[in-house]
C-alpha positions in Angstrom: 103.7 99.1 108.5 102.4 102.2 106.6 105.8 102.9 105.2 106.2 99.3 104.0 102.8 99.4 102.5 103.4 102.6 100.5 106.8 101.1 99.2 105.0 97.9 98.0 102.0 99.7 96.4 103.7 102.7 94.8 107.3 101.7 94.3 106.6 97.9 93.6 109.8 97.2 95.7 108.9 94.0 97.6 112.5 93.9 98.9 112.3 97.4 100.5 108.7 96.6 101.8 110.1 93.4 103.5 112.8 95.4 105.1 110.3 97.9 106.5 108.1 95.1 107.8 111.1 93.5 109.4 111.9 96.8 111.2 108.4 96.9 112.3 108.8 93.5 113.7 111.7 94.6 115.7 109.6 97.1 117.5 106.5 94.8 117.9 107.4 91.2 117.3 103.9 89.8 118.0 102.0 92.3 115.8 99.7 90.1 113.8 99.4 92.6 111.0 103.1 92.8 110.4 103.5 88.9 110.5 100.6 88.6 108.1 102.2 91.0 105.6 105.6 89.2 105.8 103.9 86.1 105.0 102.0 87.6 102.1 105.3 88.9 100.6 106.9 85.6 101.1 104.1 83.9 99.2 104.8 86.3 96.4 108.6 85.9 96.4 108.9 82.4 97.6 111.4 83.5 100.1 110.0 81.8 103.2 113.6 81.0 104.3 114.2 84.8 104.9 111.0 85.1 106.9 112.0 82.1 109.1 115.4 83.5 109.6 114.0 86.9 110.6 111.6 85.4 113.0 114.2 83.1 114.5 116.5 86.1 115.1 113.8 88.1 116.6 112.8 85.1 119.0 116.4 85.2 120.4 115.9 88.8 121.5 112.6 88.2 123.2 112.9 87.9 127.0 109.3 86.9 127.7 109.3 83.0 127.6 105.7 82.8 126.4 106.3 85.4 123.6 109.5 83.7 122.7 107.7 80.2 122.5 105.0 81.8 120.4 107.6 83.1 117.8 109.5 79.9 117.7 106.3 78.0 116.9 105.8 80.3 113.9 109.2 79.5 112.8 108.6 75.8 113.2 105.4 76.0 111.2 107.2 77.8 108.4 110.0 75.3 108.4 107.6 72.3 108.3 104.8 73.6 106.0 106.5 76.1 103.7 110.0 74.9 103.5 109.4 71.1 104.1 112.5 71.3 106.5 111.4 68.7 109.2 114.7 68.6 111.1 114.8 72.3 111.7 111.1 72.4 112.6 111.8 69.6 115.1 114.8 71.6 116.5 112.6 74.6 117.1 109.9 72.5 118.9 112.6 70.8 120.9 114.0 74.2 121.9 110.6 75.3 123.1 110.1 72.1 125.2 113.6 72.4 126.6 112.6 75.8 128.0 109.1 74.7 129.0 108.6 70.9 129.4 104.8 71.6 129.8 104.2 73.4 126.5 101.4 71.2 125.2 101.4 72.7 121.8 105.0 71.9 121.0 104.8 68.5 122.6 101.7 67.7 120.5 103.4 69.0 117.3 106.5 66.6 117.9 104.0 63.8 118.5 102.3 64.5 115.2 105.6 64.7 113.3 107.2 61.6 114.7 104.0 59.6 114.3 103.6 60.6 110.6 107.3 59.9 110.0 107.3 56.7 112.0 110.2 57.8 114.0 109.3 55.5 116.9 112.1 56.0 119.4 111.8 59.8 119.3 108.1 59.4 119.6 108.5 57.3 122.7 110.6 60.1 124.3 107.9 62.7 123.4 105.0 60.5 124.8 106.9 60.1 128.0 107.4 63.7 128.3 103.8 64.1 127.9 103.1 61.5 130.6 105.4 63.3 133.0 103.5 66.6 132.7 99.9 65.5 132.5 97.8 65.7 135.6 94.9 63.5 134.3 95.4 59.8 135.3 93.3 58.4 132.5 95.1 60.5 129.8 98.4 59.2 131.4 97.2 55.6 131.1 96.3 56.2 127.4 99.6 57.7 126.6 101.4 54.8 128.4 99.4 52.4 126.2 100.6 54.1 123.1 104.1 53.8 124.4 103.4 50.0 125.0 102.1 49.6 121.6 105.1 51.2 120.0 107.5 48.9 121.8 105.1 45.9 121.1 104.3 46.4 117.4 106.7 48.9 116.0 109.9 48.3 117.7 109.3 44.6 118.6 110.8 45.1 122.0 108.6 42.8 124.0 110.3 43.0 127.4 109.9 46.8 127.4 106.3 46.4 126.1 105.5 44.1 129.0 107.0 46.5 131.4 104.8 49.3 130.1 101.6 47.2 130.2 102.5 46.1 133.8 102.7 49.7 134.8 99.5 50.4 133.3 97.7 47.6 135.1 99.2 48.6 138.4 97.3 52.0 137.9 94.2 50.7 136.1 93.8 46.9 136.7 90.8 46.7 134.4 92.4 48.3 131.4 91.2 45.9 128.8 93.6 47.1 125.9 96.5 46.4 128.1 95.2 43.0 129.3 94.5 42.0 125.7 97.9 43.1 124.6 99.6 41.0 127.3 97.4 38.0 126.4 98.4 38.3 122.8 102.1 38.2 123.7 101.4 35.3 126.1 99.5 33.4 123.5 102.4 33.8 121.1 104.6 32.0 123.7 106.7 35.1 124.6 107.4 36.4 128.1 105.0 33.9 129.5 106.4 33.8 133.1 106.5 37.5 133.5 103.0 38.0 132.0 101.5 35.2 134.1 102.8 36.9 137.2 100.9 40.0 136.3 97.7 38.7 134.8 97.0 35.8 137.2 96.0 37.9 140.3 93.9 40.1 137.9 92.1 37.0 136.5 91.4 35.8 140.1 89.9 39.1 141.1 87.7 39.2 138.0 87.0 35.5 138.2 88.2 34.8 134.7 88.7 31.0 135.4 89.3 29.9 131.9 92.3 32.4 131.6 93.7 31.1 135.0 93.6 27.5 133.5 95.6 28.7 130.5 98.1 30.3 132.6 98.3 27.0 134.7 99.2 25.2 131.5 102.2 27.5 130.9 103.3 27.5 134.5 103.3 23.8 134.6 105.4 23.6 131.4 108.1 25.7 132.9 108.1 24.3 136.6 110.2 21.4 137.6 109.9 21.2 141.3 107.6 18.3 142.2 105.7 20.2 145.0 105.3 23.3 143.0 104.0 21.2 140.0 101.5 19.5 142.5 100.3 22.8 143.8 99.6 24.1 140.2 97.9 20.9 139.2 95.7 20.8 142.2 94.7 24.5 141.9 93.8 24.3 138.2 92.0 20.9 138.6 89.8 22.4 141.4 89.1 25.4 139.2 88.2 23.1 136.3 85.8 21.1 138.4 84.2 23.6 140.8 84.4 26.9 138.9 84.0 25.7 135.2 82.1 22.5 135.8 84.5 20.7 133.6 85.2 17.3 135.3 86.7 15.9 132.2 89.4 18.5 132.2 89.9 18.2 136.0 90.4 14.4 135.5 93.3 15.1 132.9 94.9 17.5 135.3 95.0 14.9 138.1 96.3 12.4 135.6 99.2 14.7 135.2 99.8 14.6 138.9 99.7 10.9 138.8 102.5 10.8 136.2 104.5 13.2 138.5 104.0 11.0 141.6 102.5 7.6 140.9 102.9 6.5 144.6 100.8 9.3 146.0 97.6 8.0 147.7 95.9 11.4 147.5 96.5 11.7 143.8 95.3 8.3 143.2 92.1 8.9 145.2 91.3 12.0 143.0 92.1 10.1 139.8 89.9 7.3 140.8 87.1 9.6 141.9 87.1 11.5 138.6 87.4 8.2 136.6 84.1 7.1 138.4 82.4 10.4 137.5 83.4 10.4 133.8 83.4 6.7 133.3 86.9 7.0 131.7 88.7 4.2 133.5 90.8 3.3 130.6 92.7 6.6 131.1 94.2 5.2 134.2 95.5 2.1 132.3 96.8 4.2 129.5 98.7 6.5 132.0 100.0 3.6 134.1 101.5 2.1 130.9 103.1 5.5 130.2 104.6 5.6 133.6 105.9 2.1 133.5 107.5 2.5 130.0 109.0 5.9 130.7 112.8 6.2 130.4 113.0 7.2 134.0 113.8 4.1 136.1 111.2 3.8 138.9 111.9 2.2 142.3 110.6 -1.3 142.5 108.1 -0.3 145.2 106.6 2.4 142.9 106.4 -0.1 140.0 104.5 -2.4 142.1 102.0 0.2 143.2 101.4 1.2 139.6 101.0 -2.3 138.4 98.6 -3.2 141.2 96.4 0.0 140.3 96.5 -1.0 136.7 95.4 -4.4 137.6 92.6 -3.3 139.9 91.3 -0.9 137.2 
């Protein structure tokens, strides 16, 4: 370093000074003074490419993994900040992570680069690498949520987003951001069956009855089997009446069951009970008309049952 300084001050030969500092780096590659002087010369000459090349060459000779990583990080910073060479900076950080998958600094740098450049697929890979090495459960959950948001918002890959949100809720059932994200996708009419399967038990556990009713609406719309439909209707109607105190909505749900099975005495009993409570007897007449005028040909016996009920009403 002393010889390089003399050459620089007295001979004004920056090239010779650089060569002397480069020689010093071969002897002590982590010497901060040498590195600082090389940087100062590069600032004066603009020759950061030469500094990056020198450091990269020295890094290849270093056997200690930590020292090698430290040198490669310096190279990456120069590539990124001085030379605006993003790809070579990324390559250096990737080299570090390939050697040590737990290098938080390199992973964090890649996270920052890919986020800033909106390189979403590569960012997902980096985040998943972070998830695999973190020992903090909550940090893992938050990283997974970032992955879910990238699939959801940036890549518009809803099936993959739902898979990620499902994994989060398996670990942290009360993670509100993941629940809200799933509900948003559900409200948009996407992936409703898969989302209902995840959210329904969580809503039951938290007694979010209004959300269960919404899920019931969707489940009924995609269910054809009569018994399965009846089970959905009965369950939601009981929640509407007993948990939400909404007899009017319970009545509407039982009227749906009446449309599905006009001959059921159990359904008729519930319909008439709720008609008495709400005073809305005309609904039975309206629905009976709808049943009789539907395109589906009803058996004569069923038609007679519906006509008698309409007449009594």
